[in-house]
C-alpha positions, 0 to 999 in steps of 0.5 A, spaced: 505 492 448 508 497 442 516 497 445 517 503 438 512 508 442 515 506 449 522 509 446 519 513 444 516 516 450 521 515 454 525 518 450 521 524 449 521 525 457 528 524 459 530 528 454 535 522 452 534 521 443 539 515 444 535 510 448 534 504 446 529 499 449 533 492 452 527 488 455 520 489 457 517 484 462 512 482 466 514 482 474 511 478 479 507 482 485 503 487 484 495 484 485 491 490 484 495 493 479 500 491 473 508 491 473 513 490 468 520 491 467 523 495 462 530 495 461 534 501 456 540 503 454 542 510 455 548 513 452 551 507 453 549 505 460 543 501 462 537 504 466 532 500 468 524 501 470 518 500 472 513 501 468 506 501 473 498 501 470 491 500 470 490 491 471 484 490 466 480 489 473 481 494 479 478 494 486 472 501 487 478 503 493 484 504 489 487 512 486 488 512 479 496 512 477 495 519 475 494 521 482 498 515 485 504 518 481 503 524 484 502 522 491 509 518 490 512 525 487 510 527 494 513 522 498 520 522 494 520 530 495 519 528 502 525 524 503 521 519 504 525 512 500 521 511 494 522 509 487 524 515 484 519 518 480 520 518 473 514 520 469 507 520 468 503 519 460 497 520 460 497 518 452 492 511 452 495 510 445 503 509 447 501 503 451 494 502 452 492 505 458 495 511 462 503 509 465 506 511 471 515 510 470 519 510 475 527 508 478 528 500 479 528 498 486 533 492 487 531 487 492 525 482 494 518 485 496 515 478 497 512 479 504 512 471 505 520 471 503 522 476 506 519 473 513 521 466 512 528 468 508 533 471 514 539 472 509 533 478 507 533 484 510 539 485 514 538 484 522 531 484 524 529 489 530 534 494 526 529 493 519 522 493 524 524 499 527 525 503 520 520 500 517 517 505 524 521 510 522 519 510 515 512 511 517 513 516 520 516 520 515 510 518 511 505 523 515 509 528 514 509 528 508 504 533 509 500 538 513 493 537 515 492 545 516 494 547 509 491 546 502 494 540 498 499 543 493 499 544 485 496 536 484 494 534 490 487 538 490 484 531 489 487 529 497 481 534 498 481 536 506 482 531 512 475 527 514 472 530 522 472 523 522 477 517 520 473 511 523 467 511 520 468 515 514 473 509 513 466 505 515 463 508 510 468 507 504 467 499 506 460 500 506 460 502 499 464 497 497 460 492 499 454 495 497 457 495 490 459 488 488 453 486 491 455 483 497 452 480 504 456 477 508 453 479 515 460 478 520 462 484 516 457 488 518 458 485 526 465 488 526 463 495 523 458 495 527 462 494 533 467 499 529 463 504 529 461 503 536 468 504 539 472 509 534 477 513 536 477 520 536 484 521 531 486 529 534 492 529 529 490 527 522 496 525 517 497 522 510 496 515 511 499 510 506 494 505 507 497 499 505 504 500 510 505 492 510 510 486 508 509 485 501 509 493 500 517 493 502 523 491 499 529 489 502 536 486 500 541 482 504 543 489 508 535 492 509 529 496 507 530 499 499 523 502 497 516 503 500 512 500 495 504 500 493 501 508 494 494 508 492 490 508 496 493 513 500 490 519 502 488 523 509 487 519 516 489 517 522 495 515 522 495 509 527 490 505 522 497 505 517 500 502 525 494 497 526 494 495 518 502 494 519 502 490 525 494 486 524 496 478 524 493 476 518 499 480 514 505 477 518 505 471 514 505 464 519 509 468 524 503 471 529 508 472 534 513 477 530 507 482 531 511 488 527 509 484 520 512 477 521 519 481 522 520 484 528 518 485 535 512 490 536 517 495 541 521 496 536 517 498 531 514 503 535 521 507 536 523 508 531 516 511 530 516 515 536 523 517 535 523 520 528 516 523 529 517 525 535 510 523 537 507 517 543 503 511 541 496 510 543 495 502 544 488 502 544 487 506 538 493 502 534 488 495 537 482 498 533 485 499 527 488 492 527 481 489 527 479 495 522 486 493 518 482 485 517 475 488 516 478 492 510 482 486 507 476 481 507 472 486 503 479 487 500 478 480 499 471 480 497 473 484 491 478 481 488 475 475 488 469 479 483 475 481 480 475 474 478 468 472 478 466 478 473 469 475 467 474 480 465 480 477 469 481 470 470 485 470 476 487 464 480 491 469 486 484 472 485 480 467 486 484 464 492 484 470 495 476 471 495 476 464 499 479 467 504 474 471 506 472 466 512 478 466 515 478 473 516 471 473 517 473 469 524 478 473 527 473 478 526 467 475 529 473 473 535 476 479 535 468 483 536 466 477 542 461 481 547 466 480 552 471 483 549 468 490 548 470 491 556 
């Protein structure tokens, strides 16, 4: 990375000609994109950022970094607890690819550690409730009855049938990597047959889970990773957060492995003023395993392609049979009543 070019861009963007870069280094996490810490000094004070750009290989369902940044800006304006969107650079000549620059938020974001380390996140029922409140804020960021504001035109209009649109996307992703998985196809057909109506679409995060938020010792500090956000069924985010695949070894704690589902629902309902439909959430929990299975296949394909050799990507691809077993159990004929 050319630190001189990066320094010049940040200094120009911030109007801070005295800015100097102290350090840049790769950050852990970010299984789809590349994140780097940028520590700088401005006017005698230290200021740190996170630089986010495309990894050497990515997956088809991920938004561009420019679109993700515009969504982050909208969430920030709406008061959602997210990193400060500092600026976006379209020029690939600065660091080799377009990138987003965000304010650094202190905390821990690794899902398994958050679940296991009770010194993190503060009181867990309160954390689950706070996460419910933040999710409700996300669902209120934009009004689906109005045209998206400038910079968000790429969102288009909400789909009339979010569940079947999601299934179509998953099938396209499978076709894109040439994957033939009968168990997943069975699950997708189940999803088509049982697809619930969506009476009130909203902006959905589509990756709201333990591992995509940060906590410190006292509680929640930020919601991360907006690369999948778009219009959809709010129940999708509720189901994704509560799905068993994101509980990291704590199946008894149905709210993301950190608390009771009731606490998560309570925070969501209090902030949104809307009732939760348990049957719709249960449907989207099954769909969460289907979607995660497809993403895991895509992650494995990134490794196999040779564009990005990674043990993490290879191991993610090996999760698929376990996810398929969960899908088959949840969609067995005796579960169709």
